[in-house]
Structures are given as structure tokens and as C-alpha cells.
C-alpha positions in Angstrom: -4.9 -37.3 -23.1 -1.4 -38.4 -21.4 -1.5 -38.4 -17.6 0.5 -35.5 -16.1 3.5 -36.5 -14.1 4.1 -34.4 -11.1 7.1 -34.7 -8.5 7.1 -33.2 -5.3 9.5 -33.2 -2.1 8.6 -32.0 1.4 12.1 -32.2 3.0 13.9 -29.4 1.1 15.1 -26.6 3.9 14.0 -23.2 3.8 16.8 -21.0 2.0 18.8 -19.1 4.2 17.8 -15.8 2.8 14.0 -16.0 3.3 14.2 -14.7 6.8 16.3 -11.7 6.0 14.2 -11.1 3.2 11.1 -11.1 5.3 12.6 -9.0 7.9 13.9 -6.4 5.0 10.3 -6.5 3.5 8.6 -6.0 6.7 10.9 -3.1 7.5 10.4 -1.3 3.9 6.4 -1.7 4.1 6.2 -0.4 7.6 8.3 2.9 6.9 11.8 2.0 8.4 13.1 2.7 4.9 10.8 5.4 3.2 10.5 5.6 -0.5 13.3 7.0 -2.1 15.7 6.8 0.7 19.0 4.9 0.1 19.7 1.5 2.1 22.8 1.4 4.0 25.6 -0.5 2.5 25.8 -4.4 2.5 28.3 -4.6 5.2 26.3 -2.3 7.5 23.0 -4.3 6.7 24.6 -7.5 7.0 25.8 -6.4 10.6 22.4 -5.1 11.6 20.4 -8.2 10.5 23.0 -10.6 11.8 23.7 -12.5 8.3 26.5 -13.0 5.9 26.8 -10.6 2.9 26.2 -13.5 0.4 22.9 -14.2 2.3 22.1 -10.5 2.5 22.8 -10.2 -1.5 20.5 -12.8 -2.4 17.6 -11.3 -0.3 18.4 -7.9 -2.1 18.2 -9.6 -5.3 14.6 -10.9 -4.7 13.7 -7.3 -3.4 14.7 -5.9 -6.6 13.0 -8.4 -8.6 9.8 -7.6 -6.5 10.2 -3.9 -7.3 10.6 -3.0 -3.6 14.2 -1.6 -4.3 16.3 -0.6 -7.1 20.1 -0.6 -7.8 21.4 2.5 -9.2 25.0 1.7 -10.5 27.5 3.9 -8.9 25.2 5.3 -6.6 23.8 2.5 -4.1 20.4 0.9 -3.7 17.4 2.7 -3.2 13.7 2.0 -1.7 11.2 2.3 -4.8 8.1 0.7 -2.7 5.4 3.5 -2.4 2.1 2.3 -1.1 0.7 5.4 -2.7 2.0 4.7 -6.3 -1.1 3.5 -8.6 0.6 0.2 -10.3 -2.7 -1.1 -11.5 -3.6 -0.5 -15.2 -6.8 1.0 -15.8 -8.7 3.7 -17.8 -7.7 6.5 -15.3 -3.9 5.4 -15.2 -1.3 7.0 -17.3 1.1 3.9 -17.0 4.4 6.2 -18.0 3.7 8.4 -15.2 1.7 6.7 -12.6 3.7 3.3 -12.8 7.1 4.6 -12.6 9.1 3.3 -10.0 10.6 6.8 -9.7 9.2 10.2 -10.2 9.5 11.5 -14.2 10.7 14.9 -13.6 11.0 15.8 -17.4 8.9 15.5 -20.4 9.9 16.2 -23.9 6.9 16.6 -26.2 6.3 17.3 -29.9 3.1 17.3 -31.9 1.5 18.1 -35.0 -1.9 17.6 -36.9 -2.8 15.4 -39.7 -5.2 12.5 -41.1 -5.3 9.4 -38.8 -3.3 6.2 -39.9 -5.6 3.1 -41.1 -5.0 1.7 -37.5 -6.0 4.6 -35.8 -9.1 4.9 -38.0 -10.0 1.3 -37.1 -9.3 1.4 -33.2 -10.8 4.6 -32.6 -13.9 4.4 -34.9 -12.9 7.4 -36.9 -12.9 8.5 -40.5 -9.8 9.0 -43.0 -11.4 12.5 -43.5 -11.0 13.4 -39.6 -7.8 15.0 -38.1 -5.9 13.9 -35.2 -3.4 15.6 -32.9 -0.2 13.3 -33.0 2.4 13.7 -30.0 5.7 12.1 -29.5 6.6 12.1 -25.9 9.8 11.2 -23.9 9.9 10.8 -20.3 12.9 11.3 -18.0 13.8 10.6 -14.4 16.9 11.9 -12.8 18.5 12.7 -16.5 17.8 8.9 -17.8 15.0 8.4 -20.2 12.7 5.8 -18.9 9.7 5.7 -21.4 8.3 7.0 -24.7 5.0 7.4 -25.9 2.9 8.2 -29.2 -0.5 9.6 -28.6 -3.3 10.1 -31.3 -6.2 12.3 -30.3 -9.1 13.1 -32.7 -9.2 16.9 -32.9 -13.0 17.0 -32.6 -12.5 16.2 -28.9 -10.0 18.5 -27.8 -12.2 21.4 -27.5 -14.5 19.7 -25.0 -11.4 19.2 -22.4 -11.5 23.3 -22.5 -7.7 23.1 -23.2 -5.8 25.8 -25.4 -2.9 24.4 -26.6 -1.3 27.8 -27.5 -0.7 28.0 -23.7 2.4 26.7 -22.3 2.0 23.3 -20.6 -1.6 22.6 -21.8 -0.5 19.9 -24.4 1.1 18.0 -21.2 -2.2 18.3 -19.4 -4.1 17.1 -22.5 -1.6 14.1 -23.5 -0.6 12.9 -19.9 -3.6 13.5 -17.8 -7.0 14.9 -19.4 -7.5 11.9 -21.7 -7.2 9.6 -19.0 -9.6 11.3 -16.4 -12.2 11.6 -19.3 -12.0 8.1 -20.1 -14.8 5.5 -19.2 -13.2 2.6 -20.1 -10.0 1.6 -22.0 -9.0 -1.6 -24.1 -5.3 -2.3 -23.1 -2.7 -4.6 -24.6 0.5 -5.3 -22.8 3.6 -7.6 -24.2 7.3 -7.4 -23.8 8.9 -6.7 -27.3 12.6 -6.3 -28.6 13.3 -2.6 -29.1 13.1 -1.5 -32.8 15.0 1.5 -34.5 11.8 3.5 -33.9 11.9 3.7 -30.3 15.8 3.0 -29.4 16.5 6.6 -30.6 14.0 7.8 -27.8 14.8 5.4 -25.1 18.5 5.7 -25.7 19.0 1.5 -25.6 20.1 -0.7 -27.9 18.3 -2.5 -30.5 16.8 -5.8 -29.5 16.7 -4.9 -25.7 13.6 -6.1 -24.0 11.0 -3.0 -23.6 7.5 -3.3 -22.1 4.9 -2.1 -24.7 1.4 -1.0 -23.8 -1.2 0.0 -26.4 -4.0 1.8 -24.3 -7.1 2.8 -26.4 -9.4 5.1 -24.1 -13.1 5.3 -25.0 -16.0 7.5 -23.5 -19.1 6.3 -21.9 -20.6 5.8 -25.5 -17.5 3.7 -26.7 -16.2 6.3 -28.9 -12.4 6.6 -29.1 -11.0 9.6 -27.1 -7.3 8.7 -27.8 -4.6 5.9 -28.7 -1.6 5.9 -26.5 1.4 3.5 -27.6 3.8 3.2 -24.6 7.3 2.1 -24.9 8.6 1.7 -21.1 12.1 0.6 -20.0 11.2 -2.5 -17.7 13.9 -1.5 -15.3 12.1 1.6 -14.3 8.3 0.3 -14.1 5.9 -1.8 -12.0 2.7 -2.6 -13.8 0.1 -4.7 -12.2 -3.1 -6.2 -13.3 -6.5 -6.9 -11.3 -9.0 -9.1 -13.0 
């Protein structure tokens, strides 16, 4: 095997934006700027921290990449760091709700019943003769569509959740909470994909735009499939972490 070539240098100065980044980061984490609040304008921040606006912009760019802040066009820059947010994927986490950088305040659902697809049969361990509830779900925050999910749940499990789908709001409870609370383990696949026509209409984005795709197969303690969830998330609105 060819020898690896490594080049290094120890005489590069610390970039000028690092100190201001560290100060802003510390102030955000300590609560000087609480989650959801708007940061002062660039001129005010530059004066407060004693740096140039160019240096400040570099620090803000990194903070935005680190999901500490979010720039909203025409509105300003807002704090998204929330120590209570569950951004770590697991069997009890609904990524479209729990990993959102800003609260999902509207959900539009449409569901029906029918036979499972071949993929659902394989991943949920069910038969072609079984019936599943299939739900299309669109999630909005402050009027913007941030995510879409397609969820399949074998009907035979629904009664065990004490859910009456004839009651208003119970479909939301089942699809967005109960199946995650009941899961003992999950098989999760995550990748970035180019948005295709089947999701661009839901997410109101252009074909080919990158979206975060998460497939989450939820299982009970015996390994039986409780639900198969496919999430398509606009990466500008989400922060997802893994702990291995």
C-alpha cells in the first residue's frame, strides 16, 4: 500500500473571527440570547463586541452552520439553540417534530387504508393480505413547509394504542407521537437526496434541491414492525445528531 503523504504547518495565525465566535457562542449557550429571540443588527453587534462587521459576519456564518442561529430573509437573525430540543435520533424521537430548529405549528394530514406495498411487507414483516393505515403528512412552521412524511401502520396495532380515529386530533396523536412512544427499537437510515416530483409538491421546493431523507422503521420488543416512516426534511430547518 502506498505511503500516505501528510502536510502540516504550525505557524498559521488564529482567524480573526474565532474570538468573536467564541464570545457569541458562550452568550447564546448561557442564555444572554434565549431561543427564539432576534439578535441585534450587525452594526449593533459589531460595536458591542468591538469587531469589524466583516469579522462579525464570518462568525455569524459559522454559528449558522452550527445551527446556533438561523437567518430569515427579510426578518433578521434568530436564536435556534435550544438545550431542551431532542436532536438525537432514536426510537422515541419523531425527527420532523423533535429535531426542528423552530416549532412546527401546523400539520396537514391525509390518510387511508389499504394493502401494504411490497417494501412495507418486507420491512414491517407483514403479509400482503394485511391492511395498513397510510398517512401523508405536511408540516409547517410560521407558514413555511419544513417537512413531509409518509407513514404506514399495520391496522392490527392501532387498537392497542387506545386510539379512536373518529375523534378529531387522534390521527395526529397516533402518527406523530404514539407509535414513537411505543417503539422499543428502530432501524434508521439517513441520507441527503435530490428532491423528486413526489416530494417537491409537498415541500414547495424546486426539483433537485437537496433534502434530508430519513427512513425510520419502528419495532416492538419482539421485533415486530409497528410502523414505517419516511421523512423528507428541508435541511435549512433541521438539526439531527447521532450518538453511537
